[in-house]
N, C-alpha and C positions, 0 to 999 in steps of 0.2 A: 504494500500500500504506500502511495506517495506521501512524503512528509510535507506538512504545511509550510508554505513559504512565508506566510505572514506571522512572524513571531517577534517578541520584544528584541530590540537592539540597544546598543550603547550610544547611539547617535544622540546628540543634544537637541532637544525639542526647540529651544530658543534659536539655535543656529540654523536648524532646518527651516523654521518659520521665516527667519530673516532672509534666508537664501531664496525661499520658494514663494512666499506671499508678499505682495506689495500693496501699499496704500490701504484702501478700505478692507481688502481681504486680510491683510495683516492685523488690522484693528479687530475685525470679526474673529480671527483666530485667537487673538489674545483674550477676547471676551469669552470665547468657548473654553479656553484653558481654565479660566477662573471659575466659570459655571460648572464644568464637568469635574474639576477638582473638588469644588464644594459639595456637589451631589454624591460623589463616590467616596470622598475622603482619601483619595489616592492621587499621587502626583502623575503628571503627564509623562508618558514614555512613547518612544517611537516603536511602531510595530511595522516591520518591513521598511521599505525605503520612503513611504509617503503617508503613513497613517499615524495620527497622534491619538493614542489610546489611554484609557483610564481604568485602573483595576483590571481584573481578569476573571474568567470562569473556565472550567474544564468541561467539555461536552463529549458525549459518546453517542453516536448515532446507532440505530438498529443494525446498520450494515457493518458495524464494528469500527468504522472510521471514528477517530477521536482527535482532540486537539484542544488548544487554548485560544481564547479570543478576548478582546477587551470588552468590558461591560458596556461602554459607550465610547465612541471615537469620532474623529472627523479627519478630512483630508482636504487641504486647500488645493484645488485643481483648476485648470483653465477649462472652461470659463466660469465654472461654479464650484462652490464648496460642497463637499459631500458630508452629510451628518449620518453616522452609523448608529442608529437607534433601532436595534433589530427587533425588539419586542414591542407589542402594543400598537404598531402603526396600522394594522388592519382592523383594529377594534372600532366598533361603531361609535364608541365614545369620542374618538378623535377624528373620524372621517370628515365631519362637517367643518371642523376647525382647520383641517389640513387640506381640504379639497382643492384649493388653488395651486398647491405645490406638486411638483413631480416627485412621486414616491414609488419607484420600482423596487421590488424585493428588499424591503427592510432598510432603505436609505432615503434620506431627504436631500434633494438638490436645491441649493439656493445661490443666487448670484450675490446677495448680501443678506445679512441677518434681518434686515428690515422687512423682508418678505414673509417673516413668520413672527407672530406675536410672541414676545419673550416669555410671557406667562404661560402660554401654551407649550412653548419649547421646554420650559422648566418642568411643567407637569408631565409631559410625554417622556422626557428623559428620566425623570424620577420614577415614574411608573415602570418604565422599561428596566431600569436598574433593579428595582424591587422584584420584578417578575423573574429576571435572570438569577438573582441571588436566591430566590425561593426555589426555582427549578433546579439550579445547580449549586446546592450548598457546599461549603467547604473552603 
């Protein structure tokens, strides 16, 4: 079975953000670091070459594939920032509030954080973190 490519690295998050994100995207990235650090109680770490993750959980699928993933993460990419909030996004509770955003397969794509209500972002991220911690204790 293939090994996961996305795992924690020793790369500096501030150095990565300074190199990768510019202007508004850098400001948004710094805001996300503060928010996700607060919600998880975990520092930002690089996962692979381009994902800033917070905390982690260990998963095992029915197929036997297993690995680790961040509880919540983001990646400043061109032209949008990807928010990895894997749990709860398909819940009816959030569909109306997130309807205007592009949300394929557990990610939220935003050009700027102004596209999403900060209160909604906080609630969705907090619910997702709680759901993952409950499903994958340890």
